[in-house]
C-alpha positions, 0 to 999 in steps of 0.5 A: 011257314008263319010270318014271324019265321019268314022274317026270321029267314029274312034277317038271316039272309040279309046283306047286312045285319045291325050290330046290337039288333036283338031279332029274336032269332032264338025263339024260331027254328029257322037256319040260313039258306045256305046250300054248302054243309049239305053239299060238302057232306055229299061231296064225291070226287067222282061227279066232279065237272073238272077232271084229275086232281090239282094235287094241292099242298094245303092242308085243308081247301074248298072250292065251290060255285058261289053262286049254286054252292056247288062243290068243285073240289073239297079236302078236309073241308070240315075240319076245325083249325086256327084261321089267323088274319083270315079273322079280319074280314069278320072284323070288318063285316061287324065293323060295317055293319055297325054304320059307324062313321068312316071318316071318324079319326081314331088314334092308336093307342098302346092298347092296340099293341099286339101282346099276343104274338108280339108282332111289328107294325109301322103304325105308330102309336098316336098316329090318327088314321081314319076308320075307312084306312084302318079297314084298308090297313087291316084288309090288305096288308093284315095290320094288327094294330088297325083291326085292334084299334076297330074293335077297340072303338066299337060301341061297348069296346072289345067285348061287345066287338067279339060278341057281335063277330060270334053273332054274327057267324052264327046268323051265317051258319058258321056253326064250327066257328069261334072268334076271341079277337079282331086280329087273328093272333089268338089261336083260339079264332077257329073255323072250317073251310066250309064255314070260312066259304060262307064267310068269303060269300057274304064278304063279297057282297060288300063292295068296300070290302071287295074295294079294299081287299083287292087293293094293290097298295096303299100310301099313308102319310105318317106323322113325325116330329123333328127337331129343330135345325139347329140341333141337326147341326149340333148347334144346341148342346142342350137337347131339351130345348130344341123345339119340334116341328111336325112333318109328314113321312110316306109309308107304303103298304102292299097287299099281302096277297100278290095275286091281286096285281096279276092281270090273269087273275079276277079277284073280287075278295082276297085275304091272307092270314099266318100264325104258326098254329094255322099255318099260312092261309088264303080265301078269295072269291075269283072268277075263273073259266067264267065261273064265279068261285070261292077258295080257301087254303088252309094250313100251307107248309110254306109261305109260297105254298098258298099261292102255289096251290091257288096258281095249281087251281086255275090251271086245272080249271081252265084245262078241265072246265068248260066256260058256263054262260051265266043268265044275269 
């Protein structure tokens, strides 16, 4: 292998990829060192260490050993499908790769309103949040306005951000993946369980993503303007003359994956997603039976099916797999 090719592989396997940096990857025929694709293609249920079948209800699923890439279970893992808000894991990685100031205040604007699905948001237009808070709410509570604001304030704006998302996907070897926006609201955001396993594994190398996706809740102080007390007491005939005073009220946000608050689960990365075209989705990095696993569940029928599938996986593995000793 030439020095240039070795450098190429080093860039491809780096935990952090700087935005907008031309690496010259197109000059060399090198791919990320990632066994997932070959493992999926060679998958044979008869060689499973786990016995039986977890009877998953999700249309597509993949369970693999995070460290070795060994496939424990696969179901339609190469089928391409919309991925909804699972997209936001890539949004977070691209934002963090750019090394933008996390304490920078960002004002939400009308450009951040969801005009694709018309979803509701508790983040009011005009509110100011730090970039870290936007990451927190996008990852933990799947706030679409937060994800939209992250892309809008990226150097070069939305277009540059989406390009960076697809560039990152390519570098991670996600050959069947395409991103069209930062929120996942567009059904053109598509991937496979196989590709998403790569993305979750990459996301797990970012400590802040581990921290934010596994937080159970976050309380945000949102500004509100109140009319003067005289108006409240109806002592002013003309509302135009009432002064406005700034006040704050607490808005509590919760994690969309209730398993992160379950003491029986050890979760390192979590993200849920839903749009009608994608169904209910869930991806996680979790430790089960002393094994660090990547779990991908896509296109579940009902709201609770993805959680039910995760519980079925845990019970199945705990009853079937022998705890593996890890050498650090």
